[in-house]
C-alpha positions as CSV (number, residue, x, y, z in Angstrom):
1,X,-10.3,-13.5,-30.0
2,X,-12.0,-16.9,-28.3
3,X,-15.6,-17.9,-27.5
4,X,-16.9,-19.7,-25.3
5,X,-20.7,-20.1,-26.5
6,X,-23.2,-22.0,-24.6
7,X,-26.5,-22.4,-26.0
8,X,-28.1,-25.6,-25.1
9,X,-28.7,-27.7,-21.8
10,X,-30.7,-31.1,-22.0
11,X,-30.6,-30.1,-18.3
12,X,-33.0,-27.7,-18.1
13,X,-36.6,-27.8,-18.8
14,X,-38.0,-30.5,-17.2
15,X,-38.6,-34.0,-19.0
16,X,-38.5,-32.7,-22.7
17,X,-35.3,-31.2,-23.0
18,X,-34.7,-32.2,-26.4
19,X,-34.8,-28.9,-28.3
20,X,-34.5,-26.2,-25.0
21,X,-32.7,-23.1,-24.9
22,X,-32.2,-21.1,-21.8
23,X,-30.3,-18.8,-23.3
24,X,-27.4,-18.4,-25.2
25,X,-23.8,-17.4,-23.1
26,X,-21.2,-16.1,-24.3
27,X,-17.2,-14.9,-22.8
28,X,-14.2,-14.0,-25.1
29,X,-10.6,-15.4,-24.2
30,X,-10.2,-12.2,-21.7
31,X,-13.4,-12.2,-20.1
32,X,-12.9,-15.3,-18.5
33,X,-9.7,-13.8,-17.4
34,X,-10.8,-11.5,-15.6
35,X,-13.5,-14.4,-13.9
36,X,-10.0,-16.5,-13.1
37,X,-8.4,-13.6,-11.3
38,X,-11.2,-12.2,-9.6
39,X,-14.2,-14.2,-9.0
40,X,-13.9,-13.2,-5.2
41,X,-16.7,-11.6,-5.8
42,X,-19.8,-11.6,-8.6
43,X,-22.3,-8.9,-8.9
44,X,-24.9,-11.0,-11.0
45,X,-28.1,-8.8,-12.0
46,X,-30.2,-8.3,-15.5
47,X,-31.3,-5.7,-17.5
48,X,-32.7,-5.2,-20.6
49,X,-30.8,-6.3,-23.9
50,X,-32.5,-4.0,-26.7
51,X,-32.7,-7.3,-28.5
52,X,-35.6,-8.8,-26.7
53,X,-38.3,-6.4,-25.2
54,X,-39.4,-9.3,-23.5
55,X,-38.2,-8.9,-19.5
56,X,-35.1,-7.9,-18.3
57,X,-33.4,-10.9,-20.2
58,X,-29.5,-10.0,-20.1
59,X,-27.7,-11.0,-17.1
60,X,-23.7,-9.7,-17.1
61,X,-21.7,-11.6,-14.5
62,X,-19.3,-8.4,-13.1
63,X,-16.1,-8.8,-10.9
64,X,-14.4,-6.1,-10.2
65,X,-10.7,-6.3,-11.3
66,X,-7.0,-4.7,-9.3
67,X,-7.4,-1.5,-10.3
68,X,-11.0,-1.0,-8.9
69,X,-12.9,-1.5,-12.0
70,X,-16.2,-3.3,-12.6
71,X,-15.2,-5.8,-15.1
72,X,-18.7,-7.8,-17.3
73,X,-17.2,-12.0,-17.3
74,X,-20.0,-13.0,-19.8
75,X,-23.0,-12.2,-21.6
76,X,-25.6,-14.2,-21.4
77,X,-29.3,-13.4,-23.1
78,X,-32.1,-15.7,-21.3
79,X,-35.2,-16.3,-22.7
80,X,-36.5,-14.9,-19.1
81,X,-35.5,-14.3,-15.8
82,X,-36.1,-17.5,-13.1
83,X,-34.6,-19.3,-11.0
84,X,-34.0,-21.9,-13.7
85,X,-32.1,-19.2,-16.0
86,X,-30.0,-18.1,-12.5
87,X,-29.2,-21.5,-12.1
88,X,-28.1,-22.7,-15.4
89,X,-26.9,-18.8,-16.0
90,X,-24.7,-19.6,-12.3
91,X,-23.3,-23.9,-13.5
92,X,-22.7,-22.6,-17.3
93,X,-20.7,-19.7,-15.5
94,X,-18.7,-22.3,-13.3
95,X,-18.3,-24.2,-16.1
96,X,-15.8,-22.2,-18.3
97,X,-14.2,-20.6,-14.5
98,X,-14.5,-24.1,-11.9
99,X,-12.7,-21.9,-9.1
100,X,-15.7,-20.2,-8.5
101,X,-17.8,-22.5,-7.0
102,X,-15.3,-22.7,-4.2
103,X,-13.5,-19.3,-4.2
104,X,-16.7,-17.0,-4.8
105,X,-16.8,-15.7,-1.0
106,X,-19.7,-12.5,-2.0
107,X,-22.2,-12.9,-4.3
108,X,-24.2,-9.8,-5.1
109,X,-27.9,-10.0,-6.1
110,X,-31.7,-8.7,-5.9
111,X,-34.0,-11.0,-4.0
112,X,-34.8,-13.2,-6.3
113,X,-31.7,-13.7,-7.0
114,X,-31.4,-17.5,-6.0
115,X,-32.9,-20.0,-3.3
116,X,-31.4,-20.5,-0.1
117,X,-30.6,-23.9,-0.7
118,X,-29.9,-24.3,-4.8
119,X,-27.3,-21.0,-3.9
120,X,-25.7,-22.7,-0.9
121,X,-25.0,-25.8,-3.6
122,X,-23.9,-23.6,-6.6
123,X,-21.8,-21.1,-4.4
124,X,-21.3,-23.2,-1.2
125,X,-18.6,-20.6,0.1
126,X,-20.1,-17.1,-0.5
127,X,-22.0,-14.9,1.1
128,X,-24.9,-13.8,-0.7
129,X,-25.5,-10.1,-0.7
130,X,-29.0,-8.3,-1.3
131,X,-29.2,-4.9,-3.1
132,X,-30.6,-2.5,-0.2
133,X,-31.7,0.1,-2.7
134,X,-33.6,-3.4,-4.3
135,X,-34.9,-4.6,-1.1
136,X,-36.3,-1.2,0.2
137,X,-37.8,0.8,-3.8
138,X,-38.6,-2.8,-5.7
139,X,-39.9,-5.3,-3.2
140,X,-41.6,-4.2,-0.4
141,X,-43.9,-1.4,-2.0
142,X,-45.1,-4.4,-3.7
143,X,-46.1,-6.2,-0.1
144,X,-47.1,-3.3,1.3
145,X,-50.5,-1.6,1.8
146,X,-51.0,2.3,0.6
147,X,-52.1,3.2,3.3
148,X,-48.2,2.4,4.6
149,X,-46.1,3.1,2.0
150,X,-44.6,6.0,3.0
151,X,-44.1,5.4,6.7
152,X,-42.9,1.7,5.4
153,X,-40.0,3.5,2.8
154,X,-39.4,5.8,6.2
155,X,-38.6,3.0,8.1
156,X,-36.5,0.6,5.5
157,X,-34.4,3.5,5.0
158,X,-34.0,3.8,9.1
159,X,-32.9,0.1,9.1
160,X,-30.9,-0.5,5.6
161,X,-28.9,2.5,7.0
162,X,-28.1,1.8,10.3
163,X,-25.0,2.4,11.6
164,X,-25.0,0.3,14.9
165,X,-26.9,-2.8,15.8
166,X,-28.6,-1.1,18.3
167,X,-29.9,1.8,15.9
168,X,-31.4,-1.2,13.1
169,X,-33.1,-2.9,16.2
170,X,-34.6,1.0,17.2
171,X,-35.4,0.9,13.4
172,X,-37.6,-2.6,13.6
173,X,-39.0,-1.9,16.2
174,X,-40.5,1.4,15.1
175,X,-41.7,0.1,11.7
176,X,-43.5,-2.8,13.6
177,X,-45.3,0.5,15.4
178,X,-46.1,2.3,12.4
179,X,-46.3,-0.6,10.1
180,X,-48.3,-3.7,11.1
181,X,-49.7,-5.4,8.8
182,X,-46.6,-5.1,6.5
183,X,-44.3,-6.1,9.2
184,X,-46.8,-8.8,10.4
185,X,-47.2,-10.2,6.9
186,X,-44.0,-9.5,5.0
187,X,-40.4,-8.0,7.2
188,X,-41.4,-10.6,9.6
189,X,-40.8,-13.5,7.5
190,X,-39.6,-12.2,4.3
191,X,-36.5,-9.9,5.7
192,X,-36.2,-10.4,9.4
193,X,-34.6,-13.8,9.2
194,X,-32.3,-12.1,6.8
195,X,-31.0,-9.0,8.6
196,X,-27.7,-10.4,10.5
197,X,-26.7,-13.3,8.0
198,X,-27.7,-12.4,4.1
199,X,-29.0,-8.5,3.5
200,X,-26.2,-6.7,5.6
201,X,-23.7,-8.6,5.9
202,X,-20.1,-6.5,5.6
203,X,-18.6,-6.7,1.3
204,X,-15.1,-6.0,3.1
205,X,-15.5,-8.0,6.4
206,X,-15.8,-10.8,4.4
207,X,-12.5,-10.1,2.4
208,X,-10.5,-9.2,4.9
209,X,-11.6,-11.2,8.1
210,X,-10.6,-8.3,10.1
211,X,-6.6,-7.9,9.2
212,X,-6.1,-4.3,6.6
213,X,-7.6,-4.6,2.9
214,X,-5.3,-4.2,0.3
215,X,-6.7,-2.0,-2.8
216,X,-8.1,-4.7,-4.4
217,X,-11.0,-5.2,-1.5
218,X,-10.4,-1.5,-0.9
219,X,-11.4,-0.6,-4.8
220,X,-15.1,-3.0,-4.2
221,X,-15.9,-1.5,-0.4
222,X,-15.7,1.8,-2.0
223,X,-17.7,1.1,-5.1
224,X,-19.9,-1.4,-3.5
225,X,-20.4,0.0,0.3
226,X,-22.7,2.0,-0.6
227,X,-25.5,0.0,-1.4
228,X,-24.2,-3.3,1.1
229,X,-22.5,-1.8,4.2
230,X,-22.5,-3.5,7.6
231,X,-24.0,-2.1,10.7
232,X,-21.3,-2.0,12.3
233,X,-21.6,-3.2,17.2
């Protein structure tokens, strides 16, 4: 079995980089083959590894294969989860499979993953699709008062679950009325600009461009559609 192991990156960590270790990147030959063949859509997320109790330090970039199965393309043990470590993870993944840079068309992430400019620089052809559950259950409560929390949660699920743009716009108006503080301080600046282009883009449309989906894209859409589906007009 062959491994790709990356443990030292002198470009990471500022001016003093001689002994900087952003993480350990482990990838088998089979994982690299999966990445090379099924990198159209990649899911990036962090989880607790059990090796370290400090933060969510294990990243497992994931693809969906021709049978509709989720496949891990690498095990990335990181010192911490931040924009720098996420950027290093993507860059190292591209080092092992250069086709990822321009061949990946959808990336599934939480809202923290990378700033927009860094994301576009690394994956210029990819559409970013953020997890609805993470937005409503994690990001929004951090920026909402207790007094508005219940109404905010109800309205946000109406927004992300709307089946048409009209229903979604109506839910946004309800949020504005029922949760004015949350709407003005967080929603307008952080979520409203992303409604059309980032958060709720249709994964199936990205891959089929309006044509009939093959079994591969159908599998991806059935697996991810419950979380990443888009309202339609």
